[in-house]
C-alpha positions in Angstrom: 222.8 100.9 -61.5 223.7 102.8 -58.3 225.0 106.3 -58.0 227.9 105.3 -60.4 230.7 107.4 -58.8 232.4 104.2 -57.8 232.4 102.7 -61.3 233.3 105.6 -63.5 237.0 105.3 -64.5 237.7 108.5 -66.4 236.1 111.1 -64.1 238.7 112.3 -61.5 241.5 110.1 -62.9 244.6 111.2 -64.6 243.7 111.9 -68.3 245.3 109.5 -70.7 244.5 110.3 -74.3 244.0 107.4 -76.7 246.3 107.0 -79.7 243.6 105.9 -82.2 239.9 105.3 -82.4 238.9 104.0 -79.0 235.1 103.3 -78.3 236.2 101.3 -75.3 236.8 104.6 -73.3 233.1 105.5 -73.3 231.4 105.2 -70.0 227.8 105.5 -68.8 226.0 106.4 -65.6 222.3 105.9 -64.6 219.7 108.4 -65.7 218.1 109.7 -62.5 215.0 111.0 -64.4 214.0 108.0 -66.5 210.3 108.9 -66.2 211.0 112.1 -68.2 211.6 112.7 -71.8 214.3 115.4 -72.1 217.1 116.4 -74.3 220.8 116.2 -73.5 223.1 118.1 -75.9 226.9 118.1 -76.3 228.7 120.7 -78.5 232.2 119.6 -79.3 233.8 122.5 -81.2 237.3 121.2 -81.4 236.8 117.8 -83.1 239.6 116.7 -85.4 240.2 113.7 -87.6 242.4 112.9 -90.6 241.4 112.5 -94.2 241.8 108.8 -94.9 243.3 109.6 -98.4 245.6 112.5 -97.9 246.3 112.4 -94.1 245.4 116.1 -93.9 243.6 117.2 -90.7 239.9 117.9 -90.8 238.2 120.1 -88.2 234.6 120.2 -87.1 232.1 121.0 -84.4 230.3 117.8 -83.5 226.8 118.2 -82.0 225.3 115.3 -80.2 221.7 115.5 -79.0 219.8 112.6 -77.4 216.9 111.7 -75.3 218.2 109.3 -72.7 216.5 106.2 -71.3 218.3 104.2 -68.5 221.9 105.1 -69.4 223.7 108.4 -70.1 227.2 109.0 -71.5 229.7 110.4 -69.1 231.1 113.7 -70.5 234.8 113.1 -69.8 234.7 109.7 -71.4 232.9 111.3 -74.4 235.7 113.9 -74.7 238.4 111.1 -74.7 236.4 109.1 -77.2 236.1 112.1 -79.6 239.8 112.9 -79.1 240.5 109.3 -80.3 239.5 110.4 -83.8 242.4 112.9 -83.9 244.9 110.3 -85.4 242.3 108.2 -87.1 241.4 108.5 -90.8 237.8 108.6 -91.7 235.6 110.5 -94.1 233.3 113.1 -92.5 230.2 111.0 -93.0 231.8 108.0 -91.5 232.8 109.9 -88.4 229.3 111.1 -87.8 227.7 107.7 -88.4 230.3 105.9 -86.3 229.8 108.3 -83.4 226.1 107.8 -83.5 226.3 104.0 -83.7 228.8 103.8 -80.9 226.5 105.9 -78.7 223.4 103.9 -79.6 225.3 100.7 -78.7 226.6 102.2 -75.4 223.5 103.9 -74.1 220.5 102.5 -75.9 218.8 106.0 -75.9 215.3 106.7 -76.8 216.5 109.0 -79.6 219.8 110.4 -80.8 221.1 112.7 -83.6 224.7 113.6 -84.5 225.7 116.5 -86.8 229.2 117.3 -88.0 229.9 120.9 -89.0 233.2 120.4 -90.9 235.2 123.5 -91.8 235.9 124.0 -95.5 238.8 122.3 -97.2 239.1 122.9 -100.9 236.3 125.4 -100.7 233.6 123.0 -99.6 232.0 122.6 -96.2 230.4 119.2 -95.4 227.7 118.9 -92.7 226.7 115.2 -92.3 223.7 114.4 -90.1 222.6 111.0 -88.8 219.9 110.1 -86.4 218.3 107.0 -84.8 215.1 106.3 -82.8 214.4 103.2 -80.9 212.6 100.7 -83.2 209.0 100.0 -82.4 208.5 103.2 -80.4 207.3 106.7 -81.1 211.0 107.6 -81.3 211.5 105.5 -84.5 208.7 107.6 -86.1 210.2 110.8 -84.7 213.6 109.9 -86.2 212.0 109.4 -89.6 210.2 112.7 -89.4 213.4 114.6 -88.2 215.4 113.1 -91.1 212.8 114.0 -93.7 212.6 117.6 -92.4 216.3 118.0 -91.9 217.7 121.0 -93.8 
């Protein structure tokens, strides 16, 4: 990959928000520090989705933390992707796992974790957590340890 500014479609373009779940809007660019292990964290405090049963809106902060390898997710495309859940019906746990799986498929990171801090509805808050580490590496072991130690 080169300096990616010529291939990124969302960045600098007119913003067009998807009508429904749209993983195809996600874009990547090359990690310029592949020799380093380091964290990248996104806090998305205005995530919304719909209850698949009642159609009622659900609100959450989504936190995405990952250790990149070759590819990194471009933040505006991530914003558009997360916005695409707004008119989509999924349970909280499904949203978190779908986001994680889509980002694993897109970036092939060394490690990733996604947490949803959903606001209470009916007096109950739900905080689903999912993680993944590249199989056959220290990151697979790290993922297992993080999951076992997760609060």
